[in-house]
N, C-alpha and C positions, 0 to 999 in steps of 0.2 A: 470168576466175576464176583463182584461185590454188589450186594443190594442194601438199601437203606429203608428201614422201616419208617412208614408214616403213622404215627401214634393216634392222630385225631380220627374222628368218625367222619365219614365222607358221604355226600349225598349227590346223585345223578339227577337232573331234571331237565324237562323240556319246558321252555318259557315262551311267551308271546312276544316280548321285545326285551331288550338289554338296558333300558333306560334306568331301570331301578337297581342295577347291579353296582355294588361298590367296588370300583376298580382299584381301590386301595387295599383290598383284602390281601393277606400275605400268600394265600394259595388258592387258585381257581384256574379253570380252563374254560374258556367260552368258545363255542364253535357255531358259526352261522353258515347255513347253506340256503339254496333256494327253497328247500323244503322245511327246515326247522331251525330253532335255535337251542342248543344244548348248553348246560351249565354243570360243571362238576366243582364242587366246593365242600369246605368243611361244612357239616350239618348245622352248626350254630350260625353259619352265615347265609343259609339258603334262603331264597325269597319265600314269602308267604303266599304270593300268587304263582302258582305254576299250572301248566296244562297237565303235566304228569310228574310225579316225583318219587323216587325211590331211595329211601334212607337205607343205613345198614351196610355200608361199604368201609373197608380198611384197604390200605395199599401200601406199596413199596416202590422205591424207584431204582432203576439201574444207575449205579454210581459211575460218574465220570462222564465226559463228552463223548457221544458216540459219532464217529466219523460216518458220512452218508455211504462211503464205499464198503462199510461193514455189512455183510450179510448174514442172516440167520441169527441173530442176537435174540430176538423175542421168541422164535418158533420153538426152541427147545423147552422154554419156560412154559409156553401156552400148551405144548404137547404134554409135559409131565403134569401139569395140573388137569388137563382134560382126561388123561388117562386115569386120573383118580376123582373124576365127577366134580371137578371144581371149575365152575365158569368163570370168566374174567371179563373186565371192561378195561380197555387200554387207552390211555392219553398219551399222545406223543408231542413232544416239543421239538425245538430245533436241535437241542442238546441231547435229549434222553427220552426214555419212556417210563412211564408210570403204570403199574399193574395193580389194578383194584380187584378184590375178591370180596364176596359177601362175608360180613363180620364172623358169622358161625364157621366159616371154613378157613379163617385168617391163620389161626395157630397151626392147623393141618397143613396149609400151604407152606408156611415158613418152615415147618419140619421137613416137609418133602424137599424142598428147595435146599435146604442145609444138608440133608443126607445125599443129595445128588451133587454136592461140592460147592455150592454158592456160599459165598462168605456174606453174612448177614449182621448188620449193625444198627 
């Protein structure tokens, strides 16, 4: 399986409303439920007004479009990282998954994944 590094620093935050979000940003994930609105974006694009904010994330994406019939794509990655005390934050889109780890664990995560046979670009 191929993974692509996301070089930018990322932020995960909880916001009051989405009206101040620039929907023209080139990378973001906005999720609204009955309980909250969450935003993942490049740190440089994070809103100044947040309920909670956590900077210091880096990420990689699973390359290619993942068919909904595929099972167990994310679990081996999550297990490998969890077994090495690396927490993850996952963002899923229609086509693929993005796995975020804290910046200080990013290189370790990439090394573990590469050693496990994942091709990283």
